[in-house]
N, C-alpha and C positions, 0 to 999 in steps of 0.2 A: 320506579315506585318510591313513595315516601312512607316509611314504616311509622306506625303509631308509637308513641312513647310506651315504655313497659308498663304493664298493669292495665292496659286497655284492649278491648276487642270491639269489632264492629259487625254490623249486619246491614245489608242493602237489598231492597226488593222493590218490585212494582206491585202496588196494591190497587191499581186502577183508579187513582185519584182523578186523573184527567185523560191520560193516554196510555200507551203501552211501554213507556220508558220508566226507568227507575225513579221512584218518587217517595221512598220511605227509607229513613236511615236511623239506626240505633247504634250509639256508641256507649259502652258501659265498662264498669269496673266490677271486681268481685265483691265489693263491699261499699258502703257509703264512705265518701272521701270529701275533702274540702272543696267547696265550689264558690264562685262569685259570679254575679251577673249584672248587667246593666241593660235597661229596656227603654222602649219608646215611652214618651209622655203624652202620646196622642189620646184625646178623649174617646176615641173609638178603638182603644187598645183591644187586641184580640184576646179571646179566652186563654189562648196559649200563654200570652204575656202575663195575664192575671194569675194563672195557676203557677207559672214558673217563678214569679216574684215571691210567692209564698215559700216555694222550695228553697231558693237561694237565701231567703231571709233567715233560714235556720243554719246556713253555712255548710250544709252537707248534702250530697246527692250521689246517686249510684249510676245513673244513666241519663243520656240526652237523646231525645227523639226529635227528628226533623221531618216534617211533612211538606213536600213541595207541590206546587201547582194549585193549591187551594189555601187561602189565608184563614178560612173559617171565621170571618169577621162580619158583624152586623147581622147575625142569625138568631139573636135573642137567646131565650132559654134553651132552645134546641141546640144551638151552637155550643153553648156551655156544656150541655149534656154530652154532646158528641166528643168534646175535648176530654171530659172526664172518662168517657168510655175508652178512648184510645189509651190514655195514661194508665187506667186500671188494667187494661188487657196486657199492655207491655209489662207492667209491674208483676202481674200474675205469672207471665212466662219467664221472667228473670228471677222470680222468687224474692222480690223486694217489696217494700211498701210504696203506695202511690205517691206519698209525699217525698220520695227519693228520686222521682223522675221529672226532669226538666223537659219541656216540650216547646218547640218552635214550629210555626207554620207559615208558609209563604205562598202567594199566588193571588188568584182572583178574589175580590171582596164580594160578599153578599150571596155566596153559594154554599150550601151545606155540603159537608163531607158525604161521599157515598158510603155511609157508615157501615152498613151490613157487609159490603164487599171488603172494606178495610179490616173489619174485625175478623173476617174469615181468613184474610191474609196474615194478620198478627197471630192467629191461632197456631201457625206453624213456626213462629219465631223460636229459635233454639234457646235453651236455657243458658248455654255457653256461647258467647260471641267469638267466632273463630277467625274472622277476617282481621289480618294484622297490618294492613296498610290503609291509608286514608284516601287513596285516589278514587276508588269507586264511589265512596261517600261524597267526595267533593263534586263529582259529576252529578250525582243524584239530587243534590240540594239546589241545583241551578234552575232558573226559570227563563228569563230573557237574556241571561248571561251568554256571552260568546266565548268566554275563556274560563277555564277552571282556575280557582284561586287557592293555592296551597303555599304555605311557608314553613320552614323548619330551621331552628337555630339550636346550637349547643350552649349550655350554660358554662361559662368559663370556669376552669378549675375543678370540673367534675365531669362525669359521664352522663349527666342529666340532659334532657332535651325538652324543647318547647316546639310543638307542632300545631299548626292551625289551618283551618279551611274557612272560606267565606263565600257567600253569594251576595250579589247586589249589582244592579246596573241602572236602575231607575227608581223613582220615588224615594230619593235619598237626600234628605236635608235633616241631619240629626238634631235632636234635643234630648240628649242622653243616648249613647250608643248609635248604631245605624245598621241597617241590613240584618243579615244573620251571620254570625261568626261563632265557631266552636274552636276553642283553643285548649290543648291538652298538654300536661307536663308530667314527667315522672319524678320531678323534684319533690322533696318533702317540705311542704310549706303549710303552716297552720292557716286556718280559715281567715283569721283577722288580717294577717300579713298578705295573704292572697288577695283579699278584697281591696285593701288600700293600694297595693301595687297595681292591681288591674285597673282600678278607677283612675289612677294617675296615668297609666298608659292610654286608656280610652280617651281621656281629655285632650291629649295631644295627637291622637291618630284618628280613631273612628269619629270623634266629634269635630274633626277638621276636614271632613270630606263633604262635598255637595255636588250633585249631578243636576238637579232641576228645582230645588227649593221646596220640594214636596216631602213631608215627613210621613213615613210608612206607619201603618197601624200595628205592625208586627215586629218592629226592630228588636233584635235580641242578640246580645253578645255575652257569651259565658266562657268561663275557664274552670277546669277541674285539675286537681293535682293528686296523682296516685300515691306519691311518696316512695315508690319502689327504688329510686336511685339514691335515696338518702338526703341528708342535709346539704344545702348549697349556700354559697355566699349570697346574702340578700341583694346586694347591689348587682352582682353578676346575673342573678335571676331576673331582676327588674330590667336589666339591659336586654336580655334575651327575649323577655316577654314584650317589651316595647318594640324590639326589632321585628318580631313576627307580626304584631299589630300594625306597624308602619308598612311592612311589605303588603299586607292584605289591603290596607287603606289605599295605597297607590294602585294596586291591581283593580280595585273597585272603581277608582276615578278614571283609570285608563280604559275601562270596559263600560263606561257610561253608554246608555242606549244610543246607538248610532255614532258613537264617538270615533274620531280619527286621531285626536291629539290629547295628550295629558297636559293640563294646565296646573302649574304650581304658583301660588301667589304668596310671596314672603313680604310681610310688613314688619319693618323694624323702626327704631327711633320713636316708639310710641310711648304715651304716658304710662300705660299699663297694658297687661296682656289682653284684657277685655276690649280695649280700644283697638289694639292691633287686630284682634279677631273680627271685630265688627267691620273694619275697613276691608280686611282680606276677603271676608264673606261677601261684602257688597260688590267687590270686583269680580270674584270667581262666579257669582250668581248672575251677573249682568248679561242678558241676552245679546246686547250689543258688543260687549267684550268677547263673548264666546264666538259670535259670528265673525268678528274681526280676526280672531285667532284662526278660525276655520279657513278663512280666505287669505291667510298670511298677509293681512293688511296692517301695517305699522301705525294704526290709528290710536295713538296714545291719548287723544282727546277723550275717547270713550272711558279710558281708565280714570282720567281726571274727573269725568262726569260721575263715575261710580263712587269715587272718594267723596265728591261733593254732596252725594245723597245722604251721607252721614251727617245730618244737620241738627241732630238732637242736642240738648244742652250739654250732654256729656262729651260732645266732640267739638264744642265751640273753640277749643284751643288749636284746632288744625288750621294753620295759616298757609295758603297756597304758595306764599313766597318762600316757605321753608320746606316744601315738599319736593322730593326727587322721585321721578318715575323712570324705570328702566325695563327694557325687554332683554332678558339675558344680560350680557355685559354692556349693552348699548344704552347710554343715557339719552332720553328723549325729552325730558323736562327737568329743570329749566334749560339745560343745554340742548340745543337742537342737533339732530343728525344731519350732516352735510350730504351732498349728492354722492360723494365718494363712498360714504359709509352705508348708503341705502342698499347697495348690492349685498353687502355682508349681512345687513339686517333682514333683507328678504330671504336670504339663504337660511338664516337662523329660524325665521318664522315658518319656513317650509318643513321644518323638522317635526318629529313625533312628540317631543316634549318641550314645552314652552314655559319659561320662568318669567313671571312679572314681579319685579322687585320695587317696593315702594318704601321710601324713608319719610316718616311724617315730621320729624323735627320737634316732637312734643315731649320726648323722654328717652328712655333707654331699653324699653321692653320690646318683645317681638312675638310673632305668631306666624306659622306657615299653614296654609290650607291647600287642598287639592280638589280639582274638578276636571271638566273636559269641555271640548268645543261643542257647539250646537250645530247639528247637521239636519238635512232633510230626512235622514234615516231615523232620527229621534221621533219626528212627527209620524212617519209611516209605521214604525213599531207600535207606538201608543194608539194610533188610530185603529189598528187592527187587533189590539191585544186580546180581547175576549173572544174573538172569532178566529 
């Protein structure tokens, strides 16, 4: 089991949101504490996103609620009312104000909460949250996930910890954050430092994962700091926070719906990070690259094609004569793999983790993104999702 950082407790229950499995999580502290959050920029943003933005905007929160198996999106005023009712009910049970409760909701779009059933379940929520590990909570927030996603790191030079959980397997192409992630620490970090550190971590982790190019309406990533462990070195804290976010990012990419292989695309030698990210995303999102990886086919031409799609004015400096394409350690362009090396390349591509390394030759910046292969399983899962 993975224990929560000091200063936090949890509660997990089934409120009958969709089935008889756990679907409701509350993690809280004894008082309002520093919080930071990053959310989807979808025009169809969930009521949970809208209310939580306001909470983290104040820089302090006391609890995080996650409702699984119903996104409560596109339900108009009724959906907003249901969201407020859940937040108010949780706040009442915990003895805090509604503006101290962050909420995230994930699942099917366009269906209302079974609100009366949910409120009846929340009515027995204990005032003191006694669950001291994160494992049950990490299971409860999943939907189509096939694996539980938990990471924990110590903050160097202290006894403080950073512990996080996430869910996400599909509809993942972020524009600010991605999926749902809740990260907790007992380090003493003020709200402003927590916010800047978290946003920096998100930019190079959660914002660099893509499963299927579809942005969720409910993407939420939050971090709370109880302060129980006392002051820590800022750089050590940033390293631990980034490490947890990176672990969760890779778990999400590896658990893409129907996925069998993790794809890492590293682009270096770029003019700036934005260019490196554009090219990396073009490659990791290409259905033809994804299927080639799935079939262990060393078809580097598909990678070249994906790079070539970056044909906007900002990428006119990409010259094919200066580009290098590699699968793992094997250079495929401009130097070709000979027949002797094909066996080694085939063995590499048959593995569970594939690195595609591209050097652009336009500068000295880099970016790494993560995704997964495209399988028949992805189609089957999403064809049957609401039924």
